[in-house]
N, C-alpha and C positions, 0 to 999 in steps of 0.2 A: 241665549236659550239655555235652560237648565237641563242637564242630562238626567235621565231616570236612574242611571247607575252611579251617580255622583256620590262620592264618599262624604261622610260627615267629618267635621273637624276632629272629633274624638277618634274616629276610625283611622284617620291619617296619623294622628299623634300616637295612637297605640301601635300602628304599623312601624313607625319610626322607633318606638321603644323596643319592640320585638327585635328589630334588626340590630339595635345597639346591644341588647342583651346577648344576641348570638355572637357578635364581635367580641364582647367581653369574655364570654365563655370560651371562644376560640383561643383567646390569649390566657386562659386559665386564671382569670382574675376574679376575686370575690367582689361583691358589691362594695364592701368597705375599702378594698384596695383600689377599685375603680374610682370611688368618690375622692379618695386622697390624691390619686394621680391627676384627676381632673380639677381638684381644688373646689369641689362642690360638697356641701354637707351630705352626710350619709342619709339623713331623712329625705332631703330633696331628691337624691339619686334613687332611693327606694321608691318614692312616690312616682318618679318618672317611669321606672320599669313596671310598676304595678298599674298606674292609671294614665300614663302618657303625659303627665303634667310637669312642665319644667319651663323656666324662663329661657328666653332666647340666648342670653349671655351664658347661662349654665350649659345649654345644649351645645353652644360653640366650644366651650371648655371641654366637654365630653368628646366632641368630635376631634379636637386637637389631641387629646390624650390617646385616642384610638388611631391617630394618623389619618383621619378621614376628613380633615377640614376642607380639602379641595372639592368635596362633594357639594359644598355650598356654592361653588362657582357656577354651577349649572342651574341653580335655583332661580327661577324667573328669567333666565337668559334667553330662552327660546321664544321668539315672537309668534303670536297666533294671528292668523289672517281671517278676516270676515268674509272675503270673497276671492275669487280667482283674479279679479282685477287688482286687488291689493298685492297678490303674489307677483303679477306681471309688473306692476309699478315698482315694487321693491327690487326686482331683478334688473330693471332698466336703469336704476340709479348707479352713478359711477362709483 
C-alpha cells in the first residue's frame, strides 16, 4: 500500500543533504574542506548539497568524514510487518 504522505526520492535525498550541510557547518568546515576531508571532488560535494545527488560510495565517505558512518547501520535494519500474525510469529521464534 502506498502512503499519500510518502516522500519522493528527491525529497529524501535533499533532506539528507540538508542534514549533512548542518553537520558540516557545526564543524565550521567549508565545502572545499569537507570535500578534501571526505576524498570527494568539490564539484560532486557541491552538487550533493545543492541537489541531493551523490553516489553511495561518496555518501559513505562523507559520513565517515563526519563521524556518522554508524548511522548506516540502522538503514533497512528494522523489519516491517504485514499483519499482527507476522508480529506474533516473529516473537514466538527462539
